[in-house]
N, C-alpha and C positions, 0 to 999 in steps of 0.2 A: 496485805496479803503476802505472804512468803514469795510468791511467784514474781512479784514487782520486781524484786531484785534482779533477777535473771531478764526480764523483759527490758529493763533499762539497760542492761549491758547490751542487749542484742540491737536496740535502738540507738544507741550512742555509736556503736560501730557503723551502723548503717549511715548515719548522719555525718561521724566526723573521722570514720576509719581513713586510712592511707592506703593505696593501692601497694601490695609488695607481691613480688613472685615468690615461689615456694620450690621446695625440693620435687613435689608431684608434678610440677609445670601447669597445675590449675590455675594458680592466682588467687590472692586473697585481699579483703579488706579488713585492716588490721589496727589496733590500739596497743599501747604498751603500758603495762602497770594498771590494774585495776580490783577492787575488792568488793565482794559480796558478802553480808552477813545474814544469817537464817537462826532465828530463835527456835529451837526445836520443840520447846514447849508449846509452841504455837500450831504445830502440826509437822508432817513430814514432806521436805520440800521435793515431791515429785511432780513435775510439769503437768497442767490439767489443760493447757491451752494447745497440746497435741498430746495423744497417747504415747506413753513411754513404757516398755515391755519391763515391769519391774522383775519377772521372773529371769530375764537376762542379768539385771543387775544382781539379783541374788546370786544365782550361779558363778557369776564371775568374781564376786567378792568371797565366795565359798572357796574357790579355785585359788585365789591368792592367799587366802588364810590357811591353805593347806602346804603351802610352799610349792605348788606345781607350777610348771611351765610348758606342759604338753597339752595340746587343745583338744587331745581324746578326752577328757574329764568333761570339757563344755560341751563336745559333741554329743555325749552320752546324755547330757540335759538339754539338747536340741539348741544350744547356743552357738550361734555362728559368728559372733561379733569380732573374733580374732582369727577367721579363717583366711583373710586376704593376705596376710602377711605369710602364714605357712603355705599357702598355695602359690605365693609369688617365689618363694624359695625352691618349690617343687618343679614349676614350668621354667625355671631359669637353670636348672641342673642338667647335668650331662646325661641322665638318665630317662629324662623326659622325651616322649618320642611323638606326642600329639600335634595338633594344628598349633600354628605359632598364636600364642595369648599375650604376646608382649603389647604394652602400652593399652592395657584392657580398660583402664580407669576411663579413658577419652571415647575410645573406638566403641565401648560399649553403649555409649549414649547416641551415637550416630549411626550405628548400624546395628539392626535388629537381628539378622543372622549370626553376626558375631557375638551379640549379647546372648542368644539362645545356645551357641555352642560353648562359651565360657560357662554358663549355670550348668551344662551338661558334664563339663570337664571338672568342675568344681564339686558337683555332687558325687562324682565317682572318686574324686581325690578324698571327699569327706569318708565316703564309705570304706576306703581302703584304709584309712586311719583306725576306723572302728575295728577293723575285721583284721589288720594284718599288723602283729607286735612289732616286726622289724621296721616295717615302713613307717608306723607310728615313732618309732623311736627316733627315726632318722629325719623325718620331714614334719612331724607333728610338734616338735619341741622347738620353742621360740628363742633359746637363750635364756641368759639371766635376767629375766625381765621381774615384773615385780613381786611375784611370789617368792622366788628364790632370794631377792635383795631382802624382803621383810623378814623372812623364816630361817634363811641359812646364808647369810653373807658371807662369803670367801675371804678369809685374811689371807696376807702375805706368809703367815706362818703354817698355812694347810688347814686351819681350823675353820669352823663356821660359827656365825654368831645369829641367835634368834633375836632380832632386833625388838618385834613387835612383844613376844613373849617378855623380854627383860623389862620393856617400858610398862606392861602392865603389872609385873610383878614391882616396880618401882612406884608406881601409881599408888599401890596398895601400902607400901612401906613409908614412902616420902612423898607425900601429894603435892607438897609445895617445891618440888624439883622444877628446876627451869631447864632440865636436860631429858625431858619426855619426847623424845625426837627419833623418829623413824626415817632413814634416807634411802631413796630408790637409785639415786644418782652415784654410780660408782665409775669414776673415769677410766680405768683399768677395763672394764665390762663392756663399757658403751660400744666399742667396734663390733662385739659378736652378739648384739642384741638385735632381734628382729625390728624392733622399734625402741630407741632410747627412750627412758621414762619421761612422759609428758608431766605426769605429777610426781614431782622429785623429791619433796620431803612434807611430813607433817608432823606436828607438835600438838602434844596435849597440855591441858591447863585445867588445874582444879581450884574452884573457888566457892565457898558456901554450900559444901556439898554437891555441887554442880561440875560436870566434866564438859569442857569445850575442847574443841581441835581446830586447829588452822592448817590448812594445805596451801603448800606452794606450788603453783603449777607453771612451769615453764613456757607451755605452748597448748592452747585451749581451741579446737574445733567447736565454735560456739553453737552451732545448729546442731550437729550430730553427737559431739563427744561430751561437752559440758553438762548437758542434762543429766547424763549417766553419772559423770563425776560427782556432781552435786549430790545425786541419791545415794551413790555407792559410799561417801565418807560420810554422810549423814547416818546410813545404816552401820558403817563400822563404829562411828562415835557412840551409836546407842548399844551397839553390842558390848563394846567396852566398857560403857557405863553399868550395863547390867552385870556383867562379872565381876566390877570391881567395888560393886555396892552404891555407885552414885547415880545422881538424876541427870538427865540430859541438860547441856547449857547451850551454847552457840556453836555452829558450823560457820567457820569464816574461812571464805575461798579466795585466795590471793593469786592472780594471774600475772603471768609474764606478757606473752604475745598472745592477746586475745583476738581470735580472727574468724571471719567468716567466709567460705570459699566463693569464688565468684558464681559457681553453679548451683548455689544454696540461696542465692539472693531471693529469687520468687519465692522460695518456701519460707523464708524467714518474714517477707512482707504478708505472706498468707497468716503466719502465726501472730505477729503482731497485730493484725486486724482482730483477733478473738479477744473475747474477755474471761479471764481466769474462773474457775470454780473453786469452791473452799478446798484447802489442802487435806488431803486425807490423814489417818493416824495410822500409827505403826504398832503392829502387834507382834512382841517376842514372847515364845515360849519361857515362862518364868522357873521351869524346871533346868533350862540350860546354865549352868554356874561357869563353865569354862569355854571358849571359843570354840574348842574342838566337839564340843556337844551340839552346836547349831548344825541342822540340816535344812533342806529346803522347807520341809513341813512347818519348822519352828519359827518361821518369818512370815508374816502374813501383812497386807494393807485392809484397812477398813476405810469405806467410805471414798474410794477413788472413783471419781467421774470424770474422765478425761474427754475432750472432744478427739475428733477423727486423727488418726496418725497423718504425718506429711513424710512422704518418701523422698530421698536424696540419695546420691552417689556418695560412696565412701573414697575420699582422695588417698592412695596407697604409695 
């Protein structure tokens, strides 16, 4: 089964991972250097041992493909997976006058009243992003994150480069190229990003009429983040294959620091106790001929039968 590749990674970290501190202060169990392969002709690699919300994956990828870096588009699609970083910028600003929300990642786990207040403050923040253009421009923008680097890489000459657009054109013109690469890691921009890119670069490969994609991810939150990354890049591969007239090949996921946070261990054990269901199938609207044609309704899953969701806190 496609899902076995992911479960094997989680199992390996649980049994062989090294304890390491991290920037969030949470602590992780970690291994370095790991690769998973997913043959997309066998199905779409969205986990079934826990429910993964595919709508969030779709809207996030469409956000990237727009070149957008402001969470307003995500909030308009009820997607909150980038909220924490924008909210953190707000509560650490001189303009914020509400209750102290610092160290919220750990405090929310042990203080129910604090957790409730935190959610109220964040809900108010999200609504203000939706309603207030000026506030959204200042506090909703996450800096030069994925969408900007993929679609409008800023050069030292003041120009921008549409990396992904150029790669798609090159796939059509010269499918044997070894330069079908998109990079999100720009050392000059890293200090201004809300979160420096975890998935740092990806490369396409064409053979026998099939398009494959390899992602290099410097850092992977295996319980919460990596399932999203697998599905997101498998979706990206499928969309690019459609607009270039190719069949889907393999998604190859190469990880640097692959880790499980210490406050996710119980959740991972629960997931590993479950047996995967068959992988779903991906449907893309065949009328979409360019990446810009795709909307939420043009991307659907068929036969997705996941087991219950397993909740865990995000380390910010």
